[in-house]
C-alpha positions in Angstrom: 102.7 50.0 75.6 99.5 48.4 74.6 97.0 49.3 71.9 93.7 47.6 71.7 91.9 47.6 68.3 88.4 46.5 69.3 86.9 46.9 65.8 89.6 44.7 64.2 89.7 42.3 67.2 93.5 42.5 67.9 95.8 43.8 70.6 99.3 45.2 69.8 101.8 45.1 72.7 105.3 46.7 72.6 107.8 46.0 75.3 110.9 48.2 75.1 113.5 46.8 77.5 116.9 46.7 75.7 117.9 43.2 74.9 114.5 41.9 76.1 112.4 44.1 73.7 109.5 42.4 71.9 106.3 43.1 69.9 103.3 40.8 70.4 100.0 40.6 68.5 96.9 39.0 70.1 94.8 38.4 67.0 91.4 37.3 68.3 89.7 37.1 64.9 92.2 34.4 63.7 92.8 32.9 67.2 96.6 33.3 67.3 99.3 35.1 69.3 102.6 36.0 67.7 105.6 37.4 69.6 108.6 38.8 67.9 111.7 38.7 70.1 114.2 41.2 68.8 117.2 39.6 70.5 116.5 36.3 68.7 115.3 37.7 65.4 112.5 35.2 65.4 108.7 35.0 65.7 106.9 32.6 68.0 103.3 31.7 67.2 100.7 29.9 69.4 97.0 29.3 69.3 94.9 31.2 71.7 93.6 28.9 74.4 90.6 30.6 76.0 91.2 29.0 79.4 94.6 30.7 79.7 94.3 33.9 77.6 92.0 36.7 78.7 89.3 37.8 76.3 89.7 41.0 74.3 87.4 43.0 76.6 89.3 41.8 79.7 92.8 42.8 78.4 92.1 46.5 78.8 90.8 46.1 82.3 93.8 43.9 83.3 96.3 46.5 81.9 94.5 49.2 83.8 94.7 47.2 87.1 98.3 46.5 86.6 99.2 50.1 85.9 97.2 51.7 88.7 97.6 49.0 91.4 101.0 47.5 91.2 100.4 44.6 93.6 97.0 43.4 92.3 96.7 39.7 92.0 94.9 38.4 88.9 94.6 34.8 87.8 94.6 36.0 84.2 98.3 37.0 84.0 99.7 35.7 80.8 103.1 33.9 80.9 104.5 31.8 78.1 107.6 29.7 77.8 108.9 28.9 74.3 111.0 25.9 73.5 113.2 25.9 70.5 112.1 23.6 67.7 112.0 23.5 64.0 111.3 26.7 62.3 109.8 27.6 58.9 109.7 30.8 56.9 106.1 31.9 56.5 104.3 30.7 53.4 101.2 32.2 51.9 99.1 29.5 53.5 100.5 30.5 56.9 99.6 34.1 56.4 96.0 33.2 55.5 95.8 31.2 58.7 97.5 33.7 61.0 96.1 36.9 59.4 97.5 40.2 58.2 98.6 41.6 61.5 100.8 38.6 62.3 102.1 38.6 58.7 103.2 42.2 59.1 105.0 41.4 62.4 106.7 38.2 61.3 107.4 38.4 57.5 111.0 37.3 56.7 111.6 35.8 60.2 111.8 32.1 61.2 108.4 31.0 62.6 108.3 28.8 65.7 105.0 27.2 66.6 
């Protein structure tokens, strides 16, 4: 499921698929994406790169296209690949940078950038 919060400039995406379940926050006001993978008990954070990540107003349209027309091709499909690296637990400086939405998603979990 996807919830778009236009006023606060973030999108909340919940994927419920057993071992592959995750929650993702696209925080456009702070410029970061955070994904919490439940199977790994970790948060992965990346900076939004405008050339690869659709704008907030485009995400709703893309979701509608995908839901209503299963075989629609869009060059704006978002795929990420995470590589394990060093993790840190969030410090107060991190939460100022990443914002409240990502803090709520990732508090207490290892953060991978």
